[in-house]
N, C-alpha and C positions, 0 to 999 in steps of 0.2 A: 951864730953866723951861718948864713946859707951857703951850701956848697954850690959851685958854679954849674954843676950838672944835676942838681936836685930840681926835678920838674915841678915840685909842689910849692916852692918858695922863690921869691925874686931876689937876685943879687942886688946889693945896695947901689952899685955903680953903673946901672944900665943907662945907655944913651937915650935921651928924650927925643921922640919923634917931633918934627916940625910940621905945621900945617902948610902943605904945599899947594893947597887949593884944589886937590884932585877930587874932592867930594862936593865942591860948591854947586854943581849942577843937580844934585840929588833932591834937595829940599822941595817938596811939593809935587814931585814926580809921581805919575801913576805907574805902578809896577807893570812890567810886561808879563805875559803869561809864560812861565817857565816851570816845568815840573822838576822837582828835586827829590831824590830818594832819601827817606828818613832812616834813622837808626832803628826804627821798628819795621823797616822793609816796605813802608807805604810810600806813595807818591804824594808830594805836597806842592801845591801851587800857591805861593804867598799872595798872589794878586787876587785870589778868590776868597780869601779868609776875611770874615767880618769881624768888626771890633778892633781893639788895639792889640798889636803884636809887637813884641820886642825881639829883634834879630841881632844877636851879637855875632859879628863876623870876625874871625881870627885866622892867623896864618896856618898854624898847625899845633896840635897838642903833642907833648912829649910822652914817652913811656919810660918807666923806670928801667926796663930791660934793653933800651936802645940808646945809642949815642945821639946827642943833639946835632943838628946840621952844622956844617963847617962854619965857624965864625958867628954862630947864632947870637951870642950875647953882645956882639959888637954891632948888630944890625938894629938901628933905632926902631922900636916898636915891635920887634919880633918876639922877644921873650915874654912869657907870662900868660900863655893861653890856658894852661891847666889851672893856675890860681884864679883866672878870670872865670873859667867854667865853674870852679868851686864856689866863687862868690855868687854867681847867679843861682847855683843850687841852694846855697845857704839862705838866700833872700827870695826864693821862689814863692813861698806862701805870701809874703808881703807884696810882691809884684802882682800875684793873682788877686789879692785883696784890693789892689789899685786898678783892677780891670784889665790887666795885661797878661797875655799868654807869651811864653818865652820859647825861642828856638835858638840853638847855636847853628853856625854855618861855617864850613871850611871847604877846602879843595881835597881833603883827605877822603879816601873811599869809605863806603858804608861799613865794610868789615872792620876797618880801623876805628871808626866812630862807635860801632857796637861795643867794642872792647872798652873804649873810653866811658861810655854811658854806664856800663856794668861796673867798671873799676871805681869810678867816682860816684856811683849811685845817683846819676842825674835824673831828676823827675820830669824831664822834658826831652823832646826829640832834638837830635842834631841832624842837620841837613847836609848832604854831600853835593858840592858843585865840582866834582872831579873833572868834568868835561869843560868847565869854565863857561857854560852857557849863561848862567845868571850873572856872572862877573862881566862878561862881554856885553850883555843886554843893558846892564846898568852903568857900564864903563867904570867899574870899581877899580881903585888903584891896586896895582900888584907889584911884586918884586920877585927876583929869582935867586935861588940858592941851591946848590948841589943838584942842578938840573930840574928843579921843581919850580913851577910858577905858583906863588902863594898870594893871597889877598892881604893887603894891609888892614890892620885892625880898625874896624869901623862898627858902630852900633847904630841901627836904624829903629825908629819907632814908626810903625805903620798904623794906619787907621783906614779900614775898609778899602784896602788895596792901594793907598797913597802913602807916600813918605811924609810923615808929619814932622819928624825931627831927626837930625843927623848928628852923631857924636863922632868927630874926627879931627885930629888924631885922638886916640884913646890912650891915656897914660895917667897914672899907672893902671895897668889892666886889672889888678885886684880890687880897684875902687870903682870900676865901671858900673857895677850893679847899683852902688850907692848913688852915683850920678844920675842914673836912670830913675831911681826911686824919687830923688829930689825933683826931677823934672816932672814926673807923673803927678806928684803931690801938688805942684804949682800949676798943673794943666789938667784938672780933673775932667772926666767925661761929662 
């Protein structure tokens, strides 16, 4: 049985997020030009990338040495960012074989994300939207906890700078990579 504070596993009784329509406007959108700092210290503008890109957007990952935000398990869709990241890591080769590059994205700063990439051995970059520029430009859904503004879990499939597919809400988060793979298989390039 998973402990309620174990960042690597999901408790069985998590509340399921509902589709509130907050991402209905995204499908088919051309991405605005917004530079995001990556976990490798580079600047990435998703609007300029060619080909298919998977961007899984999550509220925030936990760290084993830190407490979870206040009431985290009770917020629908909040819990599960670390298991989601691990699933994209574990399926990275298959996603690449289907023609997709993967990025994670959250509002956490780059230093926090560098620790995450190292600890979880992620084979892809994680992008920081700490200033919420990308979030505001796309009008992504957010929520607040402990004085932080966080993005609701969303997965975007981009193709040549346009949003081709939106997964929202994403639940359970540890199955997000599987859903993306199934969609990519049914929509080959």
